[in-house]
C-alpha positions in Angstrom: -18.5 5.4 6.8 -17.7 8.8 6.1 -15.3 9.4 2.9 -13.1 12.3 1.3 -13.9 12.2 -2.1 -14.6 15.5 -3.5 -17.8 16.3 -5.6 -17.3 17.1 -8.8 -20.6 17.4 -11.6 -20.5 14.6 -14.0 -18.9 15.2 -17.9 -21.5 16.8 -19.5 -20.9 18.1 -23.2 -22.5 20.6 -24.3 -22.1 22.6 -26.9 -18.4 23.3 -27.5 -17.8 19.0 -26.5 -13.8 19.9 -26.5 -13.4 22.6 -24.8 -15.8 20.7 -22.2 -13.8 18.4 -22.5 -10.6 19.8 -21.3 -12.0 21.7 -18.1 -13.6 19.0 -16.8 -10.2 16.6 -17.3 -8.5 19.6 -15.4 -10.6 20.2 -12.6 -10.8 16.4 -12.2 -7.5 15.7 -11.9 -6.9 18.6 -9.5 -9.4 17.6 -7.2 -8.3 14.1 -7.3 -4.5 14.9 -6.7 -3.6 12.1 -8.7 0.1 12.1 -8.0 -1.4 10.6 -4.6 -3.5 7.9 -5.8 -2.3 4.5 -6.9 -2.2 3.9 -9.9 -4.9 1.0 -10.1 -7.0 3.4 -8.3 -6.9 5.9 -10.4 -9.0 4.2 -13.9 -11.2 2.7 -11.8 -12.1 6.7 -10.2 -12.3 7.8 -13.5 -14.7 5.6 -14.5 -16.8 5.3 -11.6 -17.3 9.2 -11.1 -17.1 9.7 -15.0 -20.5 10.1 -16.1 -22.6 7.6 -18.5 -21.8 9.6 -21.5 -18.1 9.0 -21.0 -18.2 5.6 -20.2 -20.3 5.2 -23.2 -17.5 6.5 -25.2 -14.8 4.5 -22.8 -16.6 1.2 -23.9 -15.9 2.0 -27.8 -12.3 2.1 -27.2 -10.1 -0.6 -27.7 -8.3 -0.8 -24.1 -10.0 -3.7 -23.1 -11.8 -2.5 -20.4 -14.9 -4.6 -20.8 -12.7 -7.5 -20.4 -11.6 -6.8 -16.3 -8.0 -5.5 -17.4 -6.9 -3.8 -15.1 -3.1 -2.5 -16.4 -5.6 -0.1 -18.1 -3.9 3.7 -16.7 -5.6 6.6 -16.1 -3.4 8.3 -18.8 -4.2 5.5 -21.2 -7.4 6.5 -21.1 -7.1 9.9 -20.6 -5.0 10.0 -24.2 -8.0 7.8 -25.9 -10.7 10.9 -24.9 -8.1 13.9 -25.9 
């Protein structure tokens, strides 16, 4: 079964994590054209494609993702990283 998901590299902090995050986030949002994706899928796709570095940080945020909360929006996730 073919899918239409664009391929983007996982996040890498490099020598300037803030700048790397800004560019990765812009590429990510553009690649997935999030205005067309159901809200429930947005944060799930982010978690799936973000890479281990961001997943470790995400688990440290107080978003209740570890409790299986499905009401966490992509915007909430992005605000935590910003």
